N, C-alpha and C positions, 0 to 999 in steps of 0.2 A: 106156575111160578116161572118168571122170566128173568134173565140177566139184563140189568140196566147199566149201560155205561154212561159217561158224562154227556155224550151227544143226545141221550134220551132223557137224562135227568135235568139238564139245563132248561129245556122247554117247559118243564113242570114248575120251574122257579121264575121264569120270565114269560112275557107275552111275545111269542115267536110264531112264525107260520106253522111249525110242527107241534105247537102246544095242544091244539085241539085233538090231534091224533094221539099224542102221548097220554093225555088225560083220559081219552076213551079206552085206551088199552089198560090203563091203571084201574079204571072202574070195573072192567071185566075180571081182572085178577089183581087183587090188592097185595099179593106177596111179591116182594122184590128181592132179587139177589144182586148184590153190588160188590165191587172191589173195595177193600178196606181204604184205599186212597182216593176213592171217587170224589169225596168232598174237596180234596186238593185240586183235582182236575177241574171241578166246577168253579171253585174260587178263582182259578187261573182263567177260565173262560169269562167269568164276570169281569175280572180286571182287564182282560184284553178288549172286551166290548166297551169298557169305560175309556181305555186309552184311545180306541178308535172313534170315540165320541158317539157311539151307538147306544150308550147307556150312561145316564148321569149318575152322580155319586149316590143320590137318594135311592134310585132304582137298584143300584148295585147293592147297597146296604139291605134293601128290602129282599132282594134275591138271596143274599147270604142268610138273612133271618129265616126265610122260607125253607132253605136247605138245612139250616142248622137245627131247627126245631125237632124234626124226626130223629136226627142223629143224636141230639142231646138226650132224647127220650130213650133211645136204644142204649146209649152209653151209660146212662144211669142204671139200667138193668144189667148191663154187662161189665160195669166198672171200668170203662175205658174213657179216654179223653180225646176229643177232636175239636180243635179250635182253629178258626181262620187266622191267617197271619195278621199281625198288627198293621193297620193302614198307615 
């Protein structure tokens, strides 16, 4: 089990130089420990990349969807709610 912060989670949602490394670490150990506000940090990173024109709106939405799916699954089990801010 490893702690994953936003700098490790974002490459799992986007195609970045660190993506291959992050994916290989996740394959070895599927259990992730994350901070409860990690989605907010990731949404912020996606928005920043969009503002810097390094990520178009469709890619940003796709990254949010990739991040949101496991969080939604977890929240259904734990009865919590995490939603990205409205665009």
